[in-house]
N, C-alpha and C positions, 0 to 999 in steps of 0.2 A: 121448260121453262125455269126460271129462276123461282118464281112466283110461289110454284108448286111446293118446294121445299120449305118455306116459309108459314105461308098466310096458314090463318087457322090454328097452327102451333103455336105460333109466338104473339107478341104485342110488340115489344121494343126490341128493334134489330140494329147491329152495329155493322157496317163496312169498312172494311182496315185494310188497307194500300201495304203491302210489304217494302214499299219506294215507292217516289215519285214514278209516275207514268206506266204504275204496273197496272192499271184498269179500272181503278177503282169509282172513277166518275161513269163509265161506262157503266160498268154493273148498275150504278145507281141510277142512271136512265132508263136501265132497260126496264129497273124495278118497277120506276116512276109510269112507264109504257105499257108495263103488263098490268098494274093496276086500273090505266085507265080503262084498258079493253076490258077489267074483269069489273068496271065500276066499285073501284076499291077506294075509299077516302083514307089517303095517304097523308102522315105527317112526316115532315124533315128538317131535320135541325142538325150543325156541324158543332162539333168539337169546336172550342174557343183557341184563337190564338194568341199564345202570350207575347202582350204588347207591341203587336202589329198594328201599323199604321195603317192608315187609308192612303196615303201615296204609293207603299209598297200595295197593298190591294189592287189599285188601278194601275199600276205600273207591270204585275205581274200576269201574266195570259193564263189565268186562270178559267179551267173547264167550265162551262156556263151549264147551269142547270136549266131544263125545260120545266115549268111548273103548269100542271092543266088546270084549268077553273075548276075551283072547290078544293083543291091541296091546301093544307097545311103549312104553314113554314114558319121557323123561325128566324129572325134576322136581327139587324141594327139598324139605330137609326140613321147610320150613315150611310149603311150599305142598298138601304131601301131604294134611294134614289138612282142606283147603278143598275139596276134590271130595268126590264120594259113590260113587265106584268105589272097589272094593276092589282092592289093590295089591299084589303079591307082590313084594318087595325082590330083585333079581337082582345087583346090583351097585352097592358106594358107591365112587363114582369117585376120591374127594381134591378135586375139584374146590369150592373154597367160594365162594361168592358173598354179597350182603347178605341174600340171603333163605334163607341156609344151604347146606349141600352138597347136589351133585348127585347123585342117585340115578338107577340106571335100575330100573326096574320090569316087571312082566306084570300087564296088568288081569287079575284073578279073576273080580270080577262087574262087567257093565258098569255104566257110570255117566258122569257129568259131572266132567272133571279140568280143573285148572291147571297148564300143563307149562311147564318154565322150562330153562335150559340155561346153558354158560359164559360169559365173557365174552372170550374171547379166540376167533379164527377159527381158532387153531390147535388148542383145546380142543374148539370146537361139530366141528371135521372127526374128532376121536380119538372122542368121543362116540360121532358119528354108525357109523363104522366098528366099535366097540365094540358097537353095536345089531345090526350086520348079523350080527357073530360070532355074539349072543346067540340067534339064529334068526330077525329080521327080513328080508322080501324086498325092502323097498325102504324108505327113511327120507325122512321129509319134514321139511325146516326149515322151522319158521313164523319169518319174520322178522320183526323189531318194529319197528313205527314209526317212522319217518324211521332206520332203521338198515339203510340196501339194503346194506351188506357182508354180508349174507345172502345176498346175490345173488354175492358173490365166487364165482370160478370155482374159488380155491385149496381151498374147501370143497364146491361140489355140482357134478355132471356136467351138471344143468341148471335152469333157471327159468320158473317162472310166475309171472308180470305181474297183479296187480289193481289195476284201473283202474276209474274213474266219476263219477258227477254231483258227489260231493263236491270237485270238483277246480274247478269252475266253474258258474255258472250258463248260461254259453254251452257250447253243444255242441260248435261248433267248438274253443275253446279246449281243452276237455277230449283233443279228437282232437289237436290242435296237441300238448299236453304229452305226450300217450304215445307220439305219434311220436318226439318228441324223444327220450325214455327210449330207446324201441326204437333209434332212432340209436347214440345212446352204446354201450349194449348191443351192438352188431353194430361195432363201431369196427375196421377193419383190424390185425391182429396182425403183430408182428415172426415173419419167418418163417424170419430163417437162425439155425439152433441156436445157432453160436456166441456170436453176436450176443445173442441171447435169455439163454443162461449167463452172459454176463457183464452184463448190464441186471439179471438177477434176483439176483445176488449184490448189486450195487449197492442194489436194494430192499429185500433183507434187512436190508442196513446203514443203510439209510435217509438214502441220501446223495442230494442233487441233483449230479448231473455232467453234463458235457457230452463225448459221445465223439464223436472223429473218423474221419475214411473209412479209418485205417490200426487204427483201435479202439484207438486209445490213449484213456486216461480222465483226464479233468481235473474233478477235485473243486471243487465252489463251497461253500466254507467257511459256509453260513446255515443257520439251524436249520430256518425252513421258505420255501418260495415265495411265503407270503402277500404280503408287501411287499416280495420281492427280486426282481420282475420287472426290474427297470434292473439290477442286478447281474448275474445270468442273462445278461441279452441284452448287457451289455458284453462279457462271456468268450465271446461266440459268434466264431467266426474261419472264415476261406476254407474251410477243408477242415471244419469241425465237421458230423458228419452227424445227431447225437440229442441230445435234451435231454432226461436223464430226472429227472422229478419225482413222488417217491417217494408223497407225501401227497397233498391236495385241489389240484385244478385249479380254479382261481376267474376270474371275469371279468377283475377288477384285473390278475390276474399277465401274461395275455396282453395286454391294454390296455398296460401297461408295457413289455412284449418289443417290440409292435409301434412305440409311439413313440419308441424309441431305436435300433432297428437295422433296416435293411430285409435282412439277411441271413437273419431268420426264414425268408423265403420257401425256403430252399435245406434247410433240416433240418425231421427230423420230430421233434415235441414227444411223448416217450412217460409214459406212466401206467401203474400196474398193473395196472386194467381200468376197465371202463365207470362202475364203481359210486364212482370218485373225480372224477367231474368235477361241480362245482357252476356250470354255465352256464346263463342263461334261454334259449330255444328263439330269440329274435330275434336276439339277442347273437350265439350259435353260430352261426347263416347267416350274419350280418354277416364273424363272422373268418372263414369258409369261403370268402365272396368276398373276402378280403384275402391269400386263399392261405397261411392257418395248416392246416397237417397235423398231426393227432393218430394216435398208434398206441398199441394196447394190448399189455403183457406177454402177457396172459392174456384170450382171448377170452372172452366169456358166452356161454352155451347158452340161448336163449331159445326154451322148448319151444310155450308156450300163453301167451293173453294171456286174462283173466277181466273181465268188464261187470258193474258193478253203476249200474243206468240210475236208482237212487234216492239222494237225498242224506239225509241226518239232518237237516237246516232246513229238511225240508218240501216240497222242489220233486222234480221227475224230468223225466227224458224217456222220452219214446215208445221202449220197450224196442228193438224192432224199427228205430225209426230211428237208434238209437245203433249197433246191431250191423250193420245195412246200411253206414253211413257210414265205421265203423270198419274195415271189412273191405275198403271201396273204397280205402284208402290203403294197408293193412295185408295184402298178399297172399299173404305167404310165411312168414308165421305162423299158426296157427290163433287165429281170435276167437273165443271162445265166452260167450254168456250163461246162465249156469246154472241161470237162473231159466226163462227162453225157452227153452231148451233147445237152441236153434240154433247150429250152427256152420261 
């Protein structure tokens, strides 16, 4: 059971899909049914979708979420009418989205619902905490497609990762890509509390900076790291300790740093968390061989991995083979096939 890995351990959990149709909604519905069986009151919220219009929501075939009586949900004024569950409004949050204002409600009569949520991580966190105050025992955040930010540790206590055949027709590629994300989520964190405080302040200010061994801060006046790898590298000195990159870390930035200076081998590149790294698996392994070291300010707590052996394109893997192979490579995190029932 998926619930066994999280209940009584964490209050706010996110479910993140590696791609559309990787089985995230199956995992969410599974959790909802297990919670019903155990009489656990769930809160459910989704990460907001930037600029999504109501037409887009009604025209796309979204997997529905079945909410049982007593479930606390977050949705918007416009989405409320699209479901067939009866919802009693408990709180109007004041957070506005393209789909209307965010509401928190309790399901009075079970039925299908469309869930939504605010668009910033701080607001999602606030809504989740509000749901706990309103009686939810545990809040599940449904991470939107291509928005791995919902796994950000600043929002959730733990994350469930959904992966599957949709990633590739090659089972080994699916495993390789999944292991890569698991590795990113498990990157080592900054342990020293004083250093962590300094790095967090710089993150909040969205500043690219180099910190030396005496903890002096040298900010680099570029807006983004995307095309600034050479500039960042030119500022690395003999006693530099950390490079802080507050936004996304991409392949080109690291390539530019490596090609500009050898001093990168003596420093740690620091990002907010593993969701901020967008580097393909093969390049990642190459950078590790070159001696690139990356740390995070906030570690991500990966509680479980769910598998979907079927792809919407019509092909599928033998479920037990995918489960066994994945477990062979990932043995420190529970790997679950929710349809097969094994783990």
